N, C-alpha and C positions, 0 to 999 in steps of 0.2 A: 333918798338918803344923801349924806353929805358927799359921797363920791360920784354922784350923778346917776347911780343905777335906779332903774324904774321897776316897781313891783317885785315879783319873785324871780325875774330872769336876770342873771348876772352877766351873761354874754350870749351872743347868737351869731352864726355866720353860715354861709354856704361856700363851698370851694370844691374845685376838681383837682385833677393832676397837675394843673398848672400852678396850683398853690397861690392863686390870686383871690383875695378877700372880695366877696360879693359887695355890691353897693348897698344892700340892705343890712350889712353887718352892724351889730351893736356890741361895743366895748371889745372889739377884736382889732388889734392893731396890724397883725400880719399873720401869715401862715408860713412856716419854714419847712421846706422839703428837706428832710434829713437824709434820706436814702430810699432804696427800693420799698415802697409801702409804708414808709415812716413820715409822719407829718407832726409839726408842732403848732398849736394854736396859741398864739401870744396875745395876752389881754392888754387893752390900752390902759385901764386902771386896775391895779391889783384888787382882788377880792379881799374881804376882811378875813376869811378863813377858807380852808379847803374842804369844809363839810358840805359839799354841794353834790348834786345829781347831774349826770350827763345824759342827754338824750341825743341819739345819733340815728338819723334816717338816711337811707341811700336810694339813688335813683336807678341802680343797675344790679340785677340779681347776681352778677359775677363778683360783686364787692362784698366782703365780710369784715367790716370795721369793728375794732374794739379799742377801748381807751387803755393805755399802758400805765400811765401815771398822771397825777394831777397836783397842782400847787396853787397858791394864790395868785400866780402870774402866768401860768401856761397849762395846756393839756397836751400830752403826748398821745398821738393816735397811730394804731398799726392797722393797715388793711391786709387781709389775707385773701388768697384765692380759695377755690372750693376744696383744694387739696391741703389747706392750712399753711401754706407757705406765703411769706411776704410778698405782696404784689402791688404795683402801682394801681391807683384808682382807675376804673374803666368809665364809671359815671361821676356823679358828684355826691357830696355829703352835706347834710344839714346837721349842724351841731348846736344844741342849746344847753346852757348851763343854768340849773335851777337852784337858786340858794347861794350860800357863800357870802352873804351880806351881813 
């Protein structure tokens, strides 16, 4: 498409508590560590709309990530511990955005 997005994937990245974007990232400019258990995934190119699905996979059973909000320019992610309280990531997350183009 005109904004350089390929297929149905609008963005993808892997990151851990260091909030460093993996080298295999697509359309992700940066990860902002907002506070305990809170991360913002910032897109390189804005999506056409916020009507997209978010797939999150984790590498550690102690992490319970959810998306809090989404826009055409970013996704807010919160990670919880098993008790439901905000907690920094123990492992890493893979985030994929499907649609929004």
